[in-house]
PDB file of N, CA, C and O in Angstrom:
ATOM      1  N   UNK A   1      18.274 107.923  30.837  1.00  0.00           N
ATOM      2  CA  UNK A   1      19.344 108.318  31.738  1.00  0.00           C
ATOM      3  C   UNK A   1      19.337 107.389  32.943  1.00  0.00           C
ATOM      4  O   UNK A   1      18.269 107.041  33.446  1.00  0.00           O
ATOM      5  N   UNK A   2      20.470 106.996  33.396  1.00  0.00           N
ATOM      6  CA  UNK A   2      20.528 106.101  34.541  1.00  0.00           C
ATOM      7  C   UNK A   2      20.080 106.829  35.802  1.00  0.00           C
ATOM      8  O   UNK A   2      20.310 108.027  35.969  1.00  0.00           O
ATOM      9  N   UNK A   3      19.439 106.076  36.678  1.00  0.00           N
ATOM     10  CA  UNK A   3      18.859 106.562  37.939  1.00  0.00           C
ATOM     11  C   UNK A   3      17.751 107.578  37.738  1.00  0.00           C
ATOM     12  O   UNK A   3      17.459 108.361  38.643  1.00  0.00           O
ATOM     13  N   UNK A   4      17.131 107.579  36.567  1.00  0.00           N
ATOM     14  CA  UNK A   4      15.999 108.472  36.319  1.00  0.00           C
ATOM     15  C   UNK A   4      14.806 107.972  37.101  1.00  0.00           C
ATOM     16  O   UNK A   4      14.578 106.763  37.112  1.00  0.00           O
ATOM     17  N   UNK A   5      14.044 108.799  37.744  1.00  0.00           N
ATOM     18  CA  UNK A   5      14.073 110.247  37.884  1.00  0.00           C
ATOM     19  C   UNK A   5      14.811 110.727  39.123  1.00  0.00           C
ATOM     20  O   UNK A   5      14.880 111.931  39.372  1.00  0.00           O
ATOM     21  N   UNK A   6      15.367 109.800  39.907  1.00  0.00           N
ATOM     22  CA  UNK A   6      15.943 110.177  41.196  1.00  0.00           C
ATOM     23  C   UNK A   6      17.170 111.066  41.066  1.00  0.00           C
ATOM     24  O   UNK A   6      17.372 111.957  41.891  1.00  0.00           O
ATOM     25  N   UNK A   7      17.982 110.847  40.063  1.00  0.00           N
ATOM     26  CA  UNK A   7      19.153 111.694  39.877  1.00  0.00           C
ATOM     27  C   UNK A   7      18.744 113.111  39.489  1.00  0.00           C
ATOM     28  O   UNK A   7      19.405 114.076  39.875  1.00  0.00           O
ATOM     29  N   UNK A   8      17.672 113.239  38.739  1.00  0.00           N
ATOM     30  CA  UNK A   8      17.155 114.569  38.389  1.00  0.00           C
ATOM     31  C   UNK A   8      16.692 115.314  39.638  1.00  0.00           C
ATOM     32  O   UNK A   8      16.959 116.505  39.799  1.00  0.00           O
ATOM     33  N   UNK A   9      15.997 114.598  40.515  1.00  0.00           N
ATOM     34  CA  UNK A   9      15.551 115.224  41.768  1.00  0.00           C
ATOM     35  C   UNK A   9      16.741 115.636  42.628  1.00  0.00           C
ATOM     36  O   UNK A   9      16.721 116.696  43.253  1.00  0.00           O
ATOM     37  N   UNK A  10      17.760 114.812  42.660  1.00  0.00           N
ATOM     38  CA  UNK A  10      18.953 115.135  43.430  1.00  0.00           C
ATOM     39  C   UNK A  10      19.656 116.377  42.857  1.00  0.00           C
ATOM     40  O   UNK A  10      20.143 117.218  43.611  1.00  0.00           O
ATOM     41  N   UNK A  11      19.705 116.485  41.539  1.00  0.00           N
ATOM     42  CA  UNK A  11      20.323 117.649  40.902  1.00  0.00           C
ATOM     43  C   UNK A  11      19.536 118.920  41.220  1.00  0.00           C
ATOM     44  O   UNK A  11      20.131 119.961  41.499  1.00  0.00           O
ATOM     45  N   UNK A  12      18.205 118.845  41.179  1.00  0.00           N
ATOM     46  CA  UNK A  12      17.371 120.003  41.510  1.00  0.00           C
ATOM     47  C   UNK A  12      17.592 120.412  42.965  1.00  0.00           C
ATOM     48  O   UNK A  12      17.715 121.599  43.264  1.00  0.00           O
ATOM     49  N   UNK A  13      17.644 119.438  43.865  1.00  0.00           N
ATOM     50  CA  UNK A  13      17.887 119.734  45.277  1.00  0.00           C
ATOM     51  C   UNK A  13      19.256 120.386  45.468  1.00  0.00           C
ATOM     52  O   UNK A  13      19.394 121.318  46.260  1.00  0.00           O
ATOM     53  N   UNK A  14      20.249 119.909  44.758  1.00  0.00           N
ATOM     54  CA  UNK A  14      21.576 120.507  44.842  1.00  0.00           C
ATOM     55  C   UNK A  14      21.590 121.954  44.369  1.00  0.00           C
ATOM     56  O   UNK A  14      22.220 122.813  44.985  1.00  0.00           O
ATOM     57  N   UNK A  15      20.889 122.215  43.270  1.00  0.00           N
ATOM     58  CA  UNK A  15      20.818 123.593  42.765  1.00  0.00           C
ATOM     59  C   UNK A  15      20.100 124.506  43.751  1.00  0.00           C
ATOM     60  O   UNK A  15      20.506 125.650  43.954  1.00  0.00           O
ATOM     61  N   UNK A  16      19.035 123.998  44.362  1.00  0.00           N
ATOM     62  CA  UNK A  16      18.323 124.796  45.365  1.00  0.00           C
ATOM     63  C   UNK A  16      19.210 125.075  46.577  1.00  0.00           C
ATOM     64  O   UNK A  16      19.183 126.177  47.125  1.00  0.00           O
ATOM     65  N   UNK A  17      19.990 124.089  46.992  1.00  0.00           N
ATOM     66  CA  UNK A  17      20.909 124.304  48.115  1.00  0.00           C
ATOM     67  C   UNK A  17      21.968 125.357  47.790  1.00  0.00           C
ATOM     68  O   UNK A  17      22.336 126.161  48.647  1.00  0.00           O
ATOM     69  N   UNK A  18      22.446 125.346  46.567  1.00  0.00           N
ATOM     70  CA  UNK A  18      23.428 126.362  46.161  1.00  0.00           C
ATOM     71  C   UNK A  18      22.788 127.750  46.179  1.00  0.00           C
ATOM     72  O   UNK A  18      23.404 128.710  46.642  1.00  0.00           O
ATOM     73  N   UNK A  19      21.563 127.861  45.680  1.00  0.00           N
ATOM     74  CA  UNK A  19      20.875 129.156  45.701  1.00  0.00           C
ATOM     75  C   UNK A  19      20.623 129.644  47.124  1.00  0.00           C
ATOM     76  O   UNK A  19      20.771 130.832  47.411  1.00  0.00           O
ATOM     77  N   UNK A  20      20.245 128.735  48.010  1.00  0.00           N
ATOM     78  CA  UNK A  20      20.026 129.121  49.411  1.00  0.00           C
ATOM     79  C   UNK A  20      21.339 129.566  50.044  1.00  0.00           C
ATOM     80  O   UNK A  20      21.371 130.556  50.775  1.00  0.00           O
ATOM     81  N   UNK A  21      22.414 128.846  49.772  1.00  0.00           N
ATOM     82  CA  UNK A  21      23.724 129.233  50.308  1.00  0.00           C
ATOM     83  C   UNK A  21      24.147 130.600  49.779  1.00  0.00           C
ATOM     84  O   UNK A  21      24.712 131.405  50.519  1.00  0.00           O
ATOM     85  N   UNK A  22      23.875 130.863  48.502  1.00  0.00           N
ATOM     86  CA  UNK A  22      24.212 132.172  47.932  1.00  0.00           C
ATOM     87  C   UNK A  22      23.393 133.278  48.595  1.00  0.00           C
ATOM     88  O   UNK A  22      23.908 134.366  48.852  1.00  0.00           O
ATOM     89  N   UNK A  23      22.120 133.000  48.869  1.00  0.00           N
ATOM     90  CA  UNK A  23      21.267 134.016  49.489  1.00  0.00           C
ATOM     91  C   UNK A  23      21.696 134.316  50.916  1.00  0.00           C
ATOM     92  O   UNK A  23      21.543 135.444  51.383  1.00  0.00           O
ATOM     93  N   UNK A  24      22.230 133.323  51.612  1.00  0.00           N
ATOM     94  CA  UNK A  24      22.603 133.505  53.016  1.00  0.00           C
ATOM     95  C   UNK A  24      24.033 133.992  53.214  1.00  0.00           C
ATOM     96  O   UNK A  24      24.385 134.434  54.308  1.00  0.00           O
ATOM     97  N   UNK A  25      24.852 133.921  52.186  1.00  0.00           N
ATOM     98  CA  UNK A  25      26.241 134.369  52.290  1.00  0.00           C
ATOM     99  C   UNK A  25      26.334 135.819  51.824  1.00  0.00           C
ATOM    100  O   UNK A  25      26.042 136.118  50.667  1.00  0.00           O
ATOM    101  N   UNK A  26      26.740 136.721  52.720  1.00  0.00           N
ATOM    102  CA  UNK A  26      26.782 138.146  52.344  1.00  0.00           C
ATOM    103  C   UNK A  26      27.641 138.434  51.110  1.00  0.00           C
ATOM    104  O   UNK A  26      27.316 139.333  50.335  1.00  0.00           O
ATOM    105  N   UNK A  27      28.711 137.698  50.920  1.00  0.00           N
ATOM    106  CA  UNK A  27      29.598 137.957  49.789  1.00  0.00           C
ATOM    107  C   UNK A  27      28.966 137.556  48.451  1.00  0.00           C
ATOM    108  O   UNK A  27      29.426 137.998  47.398  1.00  0.00           O
ATOM    109  N   UNK A  28      27.928 136.734  48.481  1.00  0.00           N
ATOM    110  CA  UNK A  28      27.323 136.235  47.241  1.00  0.00           C
ATOM    111  C   UNK A  28      25.896 136.720  47.014  1.00  0.00           C
ATOM    112  O   UNK A  28      25.213 136.231  46.114  1.00  0.00           O
ATOM    113  N   UNK A  29      25.445 137.664  47.808  1.00  0.00           N
ATOM    114  CA  UNK A  29      24.067 138.142  47.642  1.00  0.00           C
ATOM    115  C   UNK A  29      23.863 138.832  46.304  1.00  0.00           C
ATOM    116  O   UNK A  29      22.795 138.695  45.709  1.00  0.00           O
ATOM    117  N   UNK A  30      24.844 139.562  45.816  1.00  0.00           N
ATOM    118  CA  UNK A  30      24.701 140.241  44.519  1.00  0.00           C
ATOM    119  C   UNK A  30      24.529 139.214  43.397  1.00  0.00           C
ATOM    120  O   UNK A  30      23.695 139.392  42.510  1.00  0.00           O
ATOM    121  N   UNK A  31      25.311 138.156  43.443  1.00  0.00           N
ATOM    122  CA  UNK A  31      25.178 137.103  42.431  1.00  0.00           C
ATOM    123  C   UNK A  31      23.825 136.396  42.536  1.00  0.00           C
ATOM    124  O   UNK A  31      23.234 136.018  41.524  1.00  0.00           O
ATOM    125  N   UNK A  32      23.346 136.224  43.760  1.00  0.00           N
ATOM    126  CA  UNK A  32      22.041 135.598  43.957  1.00  0.00           C
ATOM    127  C   UNK A  32      20.947 136.432  43.308  1.00  0.00           C
ATOM    128  O   UNK A  32      20.113 135.900  42.575  1.00  0.00           O
ATOM    129  N   UNK A  33      20.942 137.728  43.571  1.00  0.00           N
ATOM    130  CA  UNK A  33      19.889 138.579  43.008  1.00  0.00           C
ATOM    131  C   UNK A  33      20.027 138.710  41.496  1.00  0.00           C
ATOM    132  O   UNK A  33      19.021 138.773  40.789  1.00  0.00           O
ATOM    133  N   UNK A  34      21.255 138.751  40.992  1.00  0.00           N
ATOM    134  CA  UNK A  34      21.457 138.783  39.547  1.00  0.00           C
ATOM    135  C   UNK A  34      20.921 137.508  38.904  1.00  0.00           C
ATOM    136  O   UNK A  34      20.277 137.563  37.856  1.00  0.00           O
ATOM    137  N   UNK A  35      21.182 136.373  39.522  1.00  0.00           N
ATOM    138  CA  UNK A  35      20.678 135.094  39.008  1.00  0.00           C
ATOM    139  C   UNK A  35      19.158 135.047  39.065  1.00  0.00           C
ATOM    140  O   UNK A  35      18.510 134.594  38.121  1.00  0.00           O
ATOM    141  N   UNK A  36      18.593 135.512  40.167  1.00  0.00           N
ATOM    142  CA  UNK A  36      17.131 135.505  40.320  1.00  0.00           C
ATOM    143  C   UNK A  36      16.472 136.373  39.258  1.00  0.00           C
ATOM    144  O   UNK A  36      15.483 135.963  38.651  1.00  0.00           O
ATOM    145  N   UNK A  37      17.003 137.552  39.029  1.00  0.00           N
ATOM    146  CA  UNK A  37      16.430 138.452  38.027  1.00  0.00           C
ATOM    147  C   UNK A  37      16.573 137.872  36.630  1.00  0.00           C
ATOM    148  O   UNK A  37      15.647 137.973  35.825  1.00  0.00           O
ATOM    149  N   UNK A  38      17.717 137.265  36.324  1.00  0.00           N
ATOM    150  CA  UNK A  38      17.895 136.702  34.977  1.00  0.00           C
ATOM    151  C   UNK A  38      16.968 135.508  34.749  1.00  0.00           C
ATOM    152  O   UNK A  38      16.471 135.322  33.638  1.00  0.00           O
ATOM    153  N   UNK A  39      16.727 134.702  35.776  1.00  0.00           N
ATOM    154  CA  UNK A  39      15.787 133.584  35.648  1.00  0.00           C
ATOM    155  C   UNK A  39      14.375 134.119  35.423  1.00  0.00           C
ATOM    156  O   UNK A  39      13.644 133.596  34.581  1.00  0.00           O
ATOM    157  N   UNK A  40      13.987 135.146  36.158  1.00  0.00           N
ATOM    158  CA  UNK A  40      12.658 135.732  35.977  1.00  0.00           C
ATOM    159  C   UNK A  40      12.476 136.327  34.580  1.00  0.00           C
ATOM    160  O   UNK A  40      11.410 136.190  33.981  1.00  0.00           O
ATOM    161  N   UNK A  41      13.511 136.983  34.064  1.00  0.00           N
ATOM    162  CA  UNK A  41      13.444 137.539  32.708  1.00  0.00           C
ATOM    163  C   UNK A  41      13.298 136.419  31.682  1.00  0.00           C
ATOM    164  O   UNK A  41      12.511 136.537  30.743  1.00  0.00           O
ATOM    165  N   UNK A  42      14.045 135.343  31.853  1.00  0.00           N
ATOM    166  CA  UNK A  42      13.940 134.215  30.918  1.00  0.00           C
ATOM    167  C   UNK A  42      12.562 133.578  30.972  1.00  0.00           C
ATOM    168  O   UNK A  42      11.998 133.249  29.929  1.00  0.00           O
ATOM    169  N   UNK A  43      11.999 133.395  32.179  1.00  0.00           N
ATOM    170  CA  UNK A  43      10.659 132.824  32.301  1.00  0.00           C
ATOM    171  C   UNK A  43       9.600 133.745  31.709  1.00  0.00           C
ATOM    172  O   UNK A  43       8.659 133.280  31.066  1.00  0.00           O
ATOM    173  N   UNK A  44       9.747 135.033  31.922  1.00  0.00           N
ATOM    174  CA  UNK A  44       8.810 135.995  31.349  1.00  0.00           C
ATOM    175  C   UNK A  44       8.879 135.982  29.826  1.00  0.00           C
ATOM    176  O   UNK A  44       7.845 136.023  29.159  1.00  0.00           O
ATOM    177  N   UNK A  45      10.083 135.924  29.273  1.00  0.00           N
ATOM    178  CA  UNK A  45      10.233 135.848  27.818  1.00  0.00           C
ATOM    179  C   UNK A  45       9.611 134.574  27.278  1.00  0.00           C
ATOM    180  O   UNK A  45       8.986 134.594  26.218  1.00  0.00           O
ATOM    181  N   UNK A  46       9.769 133.473  27.985  1.00  0.00           N
ATOM    182  CA  UNK A  46       9.149 132.212  27.562  1.00  0.00           C
ATOM    183  C   UNK A  46       7.627 132.347  27.514  1.00  0.00           C
ATOM    184  O   UNK A  46       6.988 131.932  26.547  1.00  0.00           O
ATOM    185  N   UNK A  47       7.052 132.934  28.572  1.00  0.00           N
ATOM    186  CA  UNK A  47       5.596 133.087  28.624  1.00  0.00           C
ATOM    187  C   UNK A  47       5.120 133.990  27.501  1.00  0.00           C
ATOM    188  O   UNK A  47       4.127 133.677  26.843  1.00  0.00           O
ATOM    189  N   UNK A  48       5.800 135.098  27.266  1.00  0.00           N
ATOM    190  CA  UNK A  48       5.387 136.040  26.225  1.00  0.00           C
ATOM    191  C   UNK A  48       5.482 135.400  24.845  1.00  0.00           C
ATOM    192  O   UNK A  48       4.537 135.490  24.061  1.00  0.00           O
ATOM    193  N   UNK A  49       6.596 134.761  24.537  1.00  0.00           N
ATOM    194  CA  UNK A  49       6.758 134.163  23.211  1.00  0.00           C
ATOM    195  C   UNK A  49       5.889 132.927  23.033  1.00  0.00           C
ATOM    196  O   UNK A  49       5.432 132.652  21.924  1.00  0.00           O
ATOM    197  N   UNK A  50       5.658 132.192  24.086  1.00  0.00           N
ATOM    198  CA  UNK A  50       4.787 131.012  24.006  1.00  0.00           C
ATOM    199  C   UNK A  50       3.351 131.452  23.717  1.00  0.00           C
ATOM    200  O   UNK A  50       2.662 130.828  22.910  1.00  0.00           O
ATOM    201  N   UNK A  51       2.899 132.519  24.369  1.00  0.00           N
ATOM    202  CA  UNK A  51       1.550 133.033  24.139  1.00  0.00           C
ATOM    203  C   UNK A  51       1.409 133.517  22.695  1.00  0.00           C
ATOM    204  O   UNK A  51       0.379 133.278  22.064  1.00  0.00           O
ATOM    205  N   UNK A  52       2.420 134.188  22.171  1.00  0.00           N
ATOM    206  CA  UNK A  52       2.375 134.663  20.788  1.00  0.00           C
ATOM    207  C   UNK A  52       2.343 133.515  19.802  1.00  0.00           C
ATOM    208  O   UNK A  52       1.624 133.576  18.805  1.00  0.00           O
ATOM    209  N   UNK A  53       3.110 132.467  20.062  1.00  0.00           N
ATOM    210  CA  UNK A  53       3.148 131.310  19.171  1.00  0.00           C
ATOM    211  C   UNK A  53       1.834 130.530  19.249  1.00  0.00           C
ATOM    212  O   UNK A  53       1.352 130.036  18.229  1.00  0.00           O
ATOM    213  N   UNK A  54       1.250 130.412  20.438  1.00  0.00           N
ATOM    214  CA  UNK A  54      -0.013 129.688  20.590  1.00  0.00           C
ATOM    215  C   UNK A  54      -1.124 130.404  19.836  1.00  0.00           C
ATOM    216  O   UNK A  54      -1.982 129.754  19.237  1.00  0.00           O
ATOM    217  N   UNK A  55      -1.122 131.740  19.856  1.00  0.00           N
ATOM    218  CA  UNK A  55      -2.115 132.497  19.109  1.00  0.00           C
ATOM    219  C   UNK A  55      -1.946 132.311  17.617  1.00  0.00           C
ATOM    220  O   UNK A  55      -2.934 132.212  16.888  1.00  0.00           O
ATOM    221  N   UNK A  56      -0.706 132.263  17.150  1.00  0.00           N
ATOM    222  CA  UNK A  56      -0.442 132.067  15.722  1.00  0.00           C
ATOM    223  C   UNK A  56      -0.858 130.666  15.285  1.00  0.00           C
ATOM    224  O   UNK A  56      -1.377 130.492  14.183  1.00  0.00           O
ATOM    225  N   UNK A  57      -0.638 129.677  16.128  1.00  0.00           N
ATOM    226  CA  UNK A  57      -1.025 128.315  15.786  1.00  0.00           C
ATOM    227  C   UNK A  57      -2.543 128.164  15.737  1.00  0.00           C
ATOM    228  O   UNK A  57      -3.066 127.454  14.878  1.00  0.00           O
ATOM    229  N   UNK A  58      -3.253 128.822  16.650  1.00  0.00           N
ATOM    230  CA  UNK A  58      -4.704 128.715  16.631  1.00  0.00           C
ATOM    231  C   UNK A  58      -5.271 129.412  15.405  1.00  0.00           C
ATOM    232  O   UNK A  58      -6.311 128.994  14.895  1.00  0.00           O
ATOM    233  N   UNK A  59      -4.625 130.456  14.919  1.00  0.00           N
ATOM    234  CA  UNK A  59      -5.065 131.128  13.708  1.00  0.00           C
ATOM    235  C   UNK A  59      -4.864 130.227  12.502  1.00  0.00           C
ATOM    236  O   UNK A  59      -5.716 130.182  11.615  1.00  0.00           O
ATOM    237  N   UNK A  60      -3.748 129.509  12.458  1.00  0.00           N
ATOM    238  CA  UNK A  60      -3.482 128.584  11.353  1.00  0.00           C
ATOM    239  C   UNK A  60      -4.512 127.473  11.334  1.00  0.00           C
ATOM    240  O   UNK A  60      -5.020 127.119  10.270  1.00  0.00           O
ATOM    241  N   UNK A  61      -4.828 126.916  12.498  1.00  0.00           N
ATOM    242  CA  UNK A  61      -5.807 125.828  12.560  1.00  0.00           C
ATOM    243  C   UNK A  61      -7.211 126.325  12.218  1.00  0.00           C
ATOM    244  O   UNK A  61      -8.006 125.572  11.656  1.00  0.00           O
ATOM    245  N   UNK A  62      -7.525 127.561  12.543  1.00  0.00           N
ATOM    246  CA  UNK A  62      -8.862 128.095  12.275  1.00  0.00           C
ATOM    247  C   UNK A  62      -9.064 128.347  10.791  1.00  0.00           C
ATOM    248  O   UNK A  62     -10.200 128.308  10.319  1.00  0.00           O
ATOM    249  N   UNK A  63      -7.981 128.611  10.027  1.00  0.00           N
ATOM    250  CA  UNK A  63      -8.111 128.908   8.607  1.00  0.00           C
ATOM    251  C   UNK A  63      -8.170 127.639   7.760  1.00  0.00           C
ATOM    252  O   UNK A  63      -8.490 127.715   6.574  1.00  0.00           O
ATOM    253  N   UNK A  64      -7.877 126.500   8.324  1.00  0.00           N
ATOM    254  CA  UNK A  64      -7.891 125.256   7.546  1.00  0.00           C
ATOM    255  C   UNK A  64      -9.249 124.727   7.355  1.00  0.00           C
ATOM    256  O   UNK A  64      -9.423 123.686   6.721  1.00  0.00           O
TER     257      UNK A  64
END
């Protein structure tokens, strides 16, 4: 990708600025909290499923 990694950092900074603006704007606080909760649920699901898959992979390697 062109301008890698600086463009990625700029995109992350932009997303953080949007989240901060949403948190500080009274009209958008509901959307901010909904977004925060959905991100936390997705991260939690990733951790749970990743742990389950890692355990299954270690069992496969142990039986070989």
